[in-house]
C-alpha positions in Angstrom: -94.0 -9.3 -25.5 -95.6 -7.1 -28.1 -99.4 -6.8 -28.1 -99.6 -8.0 -31.7 -97.4 -11.0 -32.7 -96.2 -11.4 -36.2 -98.1 -14.6 -36.6 -101.1 -15.9 -34.6 -103.3 -19.0 -35.0 -106.6 -18.9 -33.0 -108.6 -22.1 -32.6 -107.5 -23.3 -36.1 -109.0 -26.6 -37.4 -108.4 -28.3 -40.7 -110.7 -31.0 -42.0 -109.9 -33.1 -45.1 -112.7 -35.0 -46.8 -116.3 -35.5 -45.6 -118.5 -38.0 -44.0 -117.1 -41.3 -42.8 -113.7 -40.7 -44.6 -113.2 -37.2 -43.0 -109.9 -36.6 -41.4 -109.4 -33.7 -38.9 -105.7 -32.9 -39.2 -105.9 -29.8 -36.8 -108.2 -29.8 -33.8 -108.1 -26.2 -32.5 -104.6 -24.9 -32.7 -103.6 -21.8 -30.8 -100.1 -20.4 -31.6 -98.3 -17.1 -31.3 -95.0 -16.3 -33.0 -93.2 -13.1 -32.4 -91.0 -11.4 -35.0 -87.4 -12.6 -34.7 -88.3 -15.9 -33.1 -86.8 -19.3 -34.2 -89.3 -22.0 -33.7 -88.9 -25.8 -34.2 -92.1 -27.6 -34.9 -92.0 -31.3 -33.9 -94.3 -34.3 -33.6 -94.9 -37.8 -34.8 -96.2 -38.6 -38.3 -99.9 -37.6 -38.5 -99.6 -35.1 -35.6 -100.6 -32.1 -37.7 -97.2 -30.4 -37.8 -97.0 -30.4 -41.6 -100.6 -29.2 -42.0 -99.8 -26.4 -39.5 -96.8 -25.4 -41.6 -98.8 -25.4 -44.8 -101.3 -23.2 -43.1 -98.6 -20.8 -41.8 -97.1 -20.7 -45.3 -100.4 -19.8 -46.9 -100.3 -23.0 -48.9 -103.6 -24.2 -47.2 -106.4 -22.5 -45.4 -108.1 -23.3 -42.1 -111.5 -25.0 -42.1 -112.4 -22.9 -39.1 -110.5 -20.5 -36.8 -108.3 -17.5 -37.5 -104.8 -17.0 -38.9 -103.4 -13.5 -38.5 -100.2 -12.3 -40.2 -99.1 -9.0 -38.9 -102.7 -8.3 -37.9 -104.2 -9.3 -41.3 -106.8 -12.1 -41.3 -105.2 -14.5 -43.8 -108.2 -16.9 -43.7 -110.3 -14.1 -45.4 -107.9 -13.5 -48.2 -108.5 -14.7 -51.8 -106.1 -17.2 -53.4 -104.4 -14.3 -55.3 -104.0 -12.3 -52.1 -102.5 -15.3 -50.3 -100.1 -15.8 -53.2 -99.0 -12.1 -53.0 -98.4 -12.5 -49.2 -96.3 -15.6 -49.9 -94.2 -13.7 -52.5 -93.7 -10.6 -50.4 -93.2 -12.0 -46.9 -92.4 -15.7 -46.9 -89.5 -17.8 -48.0 -89.5 -21.6 -48.3 -86.9 -24.3 -47.9 -87.7 -28.0 -48.4 -86.0 -31.3 -47.6 -85.5 -32.1 -51.3 -83.8 -28.8 -52.3 -86.2 -28.4 -55.4 -83.5 -26.9 -57.6 -83.8 -26.8 -61.4 -81.2 -29.4 -62.5 -79.8 -27.8 -65.6 -79.9 -24.3 -64.2 -77.0 -22.5 -62.5 -77.1 -21.6 -58.8 -77.4 -17.9 -59.8 -80.4 -18.6 -62.0 -82.1 -20.8 -59.4 -81.8 -18.1 -56.8 -83.1 -15.5 -59.3 -86.4 -17.4 -59.9 -88.5 -15.7 -57.2 -87.5 -12.3 -58.5 -88.2 -13.4 -62.0 -91.8 -14.2 -60.9 -92.0 -10.8 -59.3 -91.1 -9.2 -62.6 -87.9 -7.6 -61.3 -85.4 -6.3 -64.0 -82.4 -8.4 -65.0 -79.8 -6.2 -63.2 -81.8 -6.2 -59.9 -82.1 -10.0 -60.1 -78.4 -10.6 -60.8 -77.3 -8.3 -58.0 -79.8 -9.7 -55.4 -79.0 -13.3 -56.3 -75.2 -12.7 -56.0 -75.7 -11.1 -52.6 -77.9 -13.9 -51.4 -75.4 -16.6 -52.5 -72.6 -14.7 -50.8 -74.7 -14.5 -47.6 -74.9 -18.3 -47.5 -71.2 -18.8 -48.2 -71.4 -19.5 -51.9 -69.6 -16.5 -53.4 -67.8 -17.8 -56.5 -70.2 -20.7 -57.1 -72.8 -18.7 -59.0 -72.4 -20.6 -62.3 -72.3 -24.1 -61.0 -75.3 -26.4 -61.6 -76.8 -28.6 -58.8 -74.9 -31.6 -60.2 -71.6 -29.8 -59.5 -72.6 -29.1 -55.9 -72.6 -31.2 -52.7 -75.9 -31.8 -50.9 -75.0 -29.1 -48.3 -74.2 -26.6 -51.1 -77.5 -27.4 -52.9 -79.4 -26.7 -49.7 -77.5 -23.4 -49.3 -78.6 -22.5 -52.8 -82.2 -23.3 -51.8 -81.8 -21.1 -48.7 -80.4 -18.3 -50.8 -83.4 -18.6 -53.2 -85.7 -18.4 -50.1 -84.1 -15.3 -48.7 -83.4 -13.4 -52.0 -86.7 -11.6 -51.6 -85.8 -10.5 -48.1 -88.7 -12.3 -46.5 -89.9 -11.6 -43.0 -90.4 -15.4 -42.3 -88.4 -18.4 -43.5 -90.3 -21.7 -43.4 -88.1 -24.7 -43.5 -89.6 -28.2 -43.9 -87.0 -30.9 -42.7 -84.2 -28.8 -44.2 -81.5 -31.3 -43.0 -83.5 -34.4 -43.8 -81.3 -35.4 -46.8 -77.9 -34.3 -45.4 -75.3 -36.1 -43.3 -74.5 -34.9 -39.8 -71.7 -32.5 -40.7 -73.7 -30.8 -43.5 -76.8 -30.7 -41.3 -74.9 -28.8 -38.6 -73.6 -26.3 -41.2 -77.2 -25.6 -42.4 -78.4 -25.2 -38.8 -75.6 -22.7 -38.1 -76.7 -20.8 -41.3 -80.3 -20.7 -40.2 -79.2 -19.5 -36.8 -77.2 -16.7 -38.4 -80.1 -15.7 -40.7 -82.3 -15.5 -37.6 -79.9 -13.7 -35.2 -77.9 -11.6 -37.6 -80.5 -10.8 -40.2 -83.6 -10.8 -38.1 -85.5 -13.4 -40.2 -88.2 -15.3 -38.2 -87.5 -19.0 -38.7 -90.2 -21.7 -38.5 -88.7 -25.2 -39.0 -90.4 -28.6 -39.1 -88.0 -31.3 -38.0 -88.1 -34.8 -36.4 -84.5 -34.5 -35.3 -84.0 -33.4 -31.7 -80.4 -32.4 -32.4 -81.6 -29.9 -35.1 -84.5 -28.6 -33.0 -81.9 -27.8 -30.3 -80.8 -24.9 -32.4 -84.2 -23.2 -32.1 -85.1 -20.7 -29.4 -88.5 -22.4 -28.9 -89.8 -25.9 -29.5 -93.4 -26.6 -30.2 -94.6 -30.3 -30.1 -97.8 -31.3 -32.0 -99.7 -34.5 -31.0 -103.0 -35.6 -32.5 -103.7 -32.3 -34.2 -103.1 -30.0 -31.2 -100.2 -28.2 -29.6 -99.1 -30.6 -26.9 -96.2 -28.5 -25.5 -94.6 -25.1 -26.3 -91.3 -24.5 -24.5 -88.5 -21.9 -24.6 -85.0 -23.3 -25.2 -82.8 -21.2 -22.8 -79.6 -22.4 -24.4 -79.9 -22.9 -28.2 -77.2 -25.1 -29.6 -75.5 -22.4 -31.7 -75.3 -20.2 -28.7 -73.6 -23.0 -26.7 -71.1 -23.5 -29.5 -70.3 -19.8 -29.6 -69.8 -19.6 -25.8 -67.6 -22.7 -25.9 -65.4 -21.2 -28.7 -65.1 -18.0 -26.7 -63.9 -19.9 -23.6 -61.5 -21.9 -25.7 
């Protein structure tokens, strides 16, 4: 294990509100994530897993404690500096896809690069490459209404990885999909992790989806209740089974 993990939370707490209505969502979370890991974050509603994900994604800041990203103390950064870190190093995938309805897959994927101010040619080429990497070559000009749920999530993943992020944060990425499409998305996330070296952090309540991760972290009542390695991730099992067959 490297001396400096990619991500580290040290005694992180998060308090919402004040006085009698105060809610402590995180109660001293310690967590280390190495570059190239694939971590499933699980826990019941109100356990703190979503707050932890928002903190890791620089969408929220700790009340107390430390958040280090590649050795940088994120909790000391300004709002603009956190936004820059998000744009440069993080990609996000959500349960609801969050695609622009009347906009093509190509244009949806280009959005993060547009916000960066990248020139048109660079945006076009990068978006086309990202769509091809998620199995959607030839679908660039289709709108979300012309795509299945699984294809829409693939577009969302392409949008998340078009900036070549170090970390992909996926919040219930299969929550709106049927079993077949869910497995397709998990195989894709596995490929992005193993073949492209992207660190994946995924919140899920589905044990079948968490089984794809290399590591499973359970939150309970605002703390990490368990943190276990998965010696046989599901995608690896499927690969071995196909090799035997």
